[in-house]
MARSEDREN-997932 format. One record per residue (C-alpha): residue in three letters; x, y, z. Coordinates in steps of 0.2 Angstrom, whole numbers, padded with zeros to 4 digits, always signed. Each point is the difference from the previous one (the first is absolute). Layout:
N
ALAXYZ
...
% end
This chain:
127
MET+0406+0559+0075
GLN-0004-0018+0007
MET-0013-0010-0009
GLN-0012-0011+0005
ASN-0010-0017-0006
LEU-0017+0004+0003
VAL-0004-0019-0001
LEU+0011-0003+0012
VAL-0005+0013+0012
GLU-0017-0007-0002
CYS+0005-0017+0002
ILE+0008+0005+0018
GLU-0014+0009+0007
MET-0011-0012-0005
LEU+0008-0013+0010
LYS+0001+0011+0015
ARG-0018+0002-0001
ALA-0002-0019-0001
ALA+0011-0002+0016
LYS-0012+0009+0010
GLU-0016-0006-0006
HIS+0006-0018+0003
ASP+0011+0002+0012
ALA+0014-0010-0011
PRO+0017+0007+0004
ILE+0008-0009-0014
TRP-0008+0014-0011
SER+0009+0014+0008
ARG+0017-0009+0000
VAL-0002-0003-0019
ALA-0006+0020-0002
GLU+0015+0004+0011
LEU+0013-0011-0011
LEU-0009+0006-0016
ALA+0004+0019+0004
ARG+0018-0002+0000
PRO+0010+0008-0014
ARG-0001-0010-0016
SER+0018-0005+0005
ARG-0002-0007+0015
ARG-0017-0011-0005
ALA-0001-0018-0002
GLU+0005-0009-0016
VAL-0003-0018+0001
ASN+0006-0014-0012
VAL-0013-0015-0004
SER+0012-0012+0009
LYS-0001+0009+0016
ILE-0019+0000-0001
ALA+0003-0020-0002
ARG+0011-0001+0013
TYR-0011+0008+0012
ALA-0016-0005-0004
SER-0005-0016+0008
SER-0008-0013-0013
SER-0010-0010+0005
LYS+0003-0016-0009
SER-0012-0012+0011
SER-0016+0010-0008
SER+0008+0008-0016
SER-0017-0002-0009
ASN-0008+0011+0008
SER+0003+0017-0004
ASN-0006+0009+0015
THR+0015-0007+0008
SER+0012+0012-0008
SER+0012+0011+0010
MET-0005+0018+0001
ILE+0014+0011-0003
ILE+0002+0020-0001
VAL+0015+0008-0006
PRO+0000+0019+0004
GLY+0009+0005-0017
LYS+0003-0010-0015
VAL+0002-0019-0003
LEU+0013-0003-0012
GLY+0001-0016-0011
SER+0017-0009+0004
GLY-0001-0018+0006
SER-0012-0012-0003
ILE-0019-0003+0010
GLU-0008-0019+0000
HIS-0016+0003+0013
PRO-0013+0011-0001
VAL+0002+0017+0009
THR-0011+0014+0000
VAL+0011+0015+0001
ALA-0005+0018+0001
ALA+0014+0015-0003
PHE+0001+0017-0005
SER+0005-0004-0018
PHE+0006-0016-0008
SER+0014-0004-0015
ASN-0011-0009-0014
THR+0013-0016+0001
ALA-0005+0001+0020
VAL-0018-0001-0006
LYS+0001-0013-0011
LYS+0011-0011+0010
ILE-0015+0001+0015
LEU-0013-0002-0012
ASN+0009-0017-0007
ALA+0000-0006+0017
LYS-0018+0001+0002
GLY+0001+0015+0011
LYS-0007+0016+0001
VAL+0005+0016-0003
LEU-0009+0016+0009
SER+0000+0018+0004
ILE+0003+0005+0018
ASP-0018+0008-0001
GLU-0007-0017-0004
LEU+0007-0010+0012
VAL-0006+0013+0013
ARG-0016-0003-0008
MET+0001-0017+0001
ASN+0008-0002+0019
PRO-0006+0014+0007
LYS+0009-0005+0018
GLY+0016-0005-0009
THR-0001-0018+0007
GLY+0013-0012-0006
VAL+0008+0012-0011
ARG+0020+0001+0000
ILE+0011+0017-0002
ILE+0015-0004-0010
VAL+0013+0012-0001
% end
């Protein structure tokens, strides 16, 4: 008998709805990646986010210039991050949350990011 994570199922359905309602294919891609078996879902370290998230040094005082990243899986705490990044993921390790917040970044759930940015403009998927 297959067990299903109801929170995950609801998140995938919400992403599919948002993709249709806002004509934003990024959300259907994230839903597709989240629908994978747990063993194939993304596990991304903070160091990888730091590497791929653009740090805008010219206007680092403005927090609105931080990159928006979505991880269709779990964010882990290995490595370091020095610049503010907005990260949305299905789950986070405690260490990852501390490191992102210490770098003046934001930690969001996937549905919070969809509500903040329904079109998915400027959001990068990291797997």
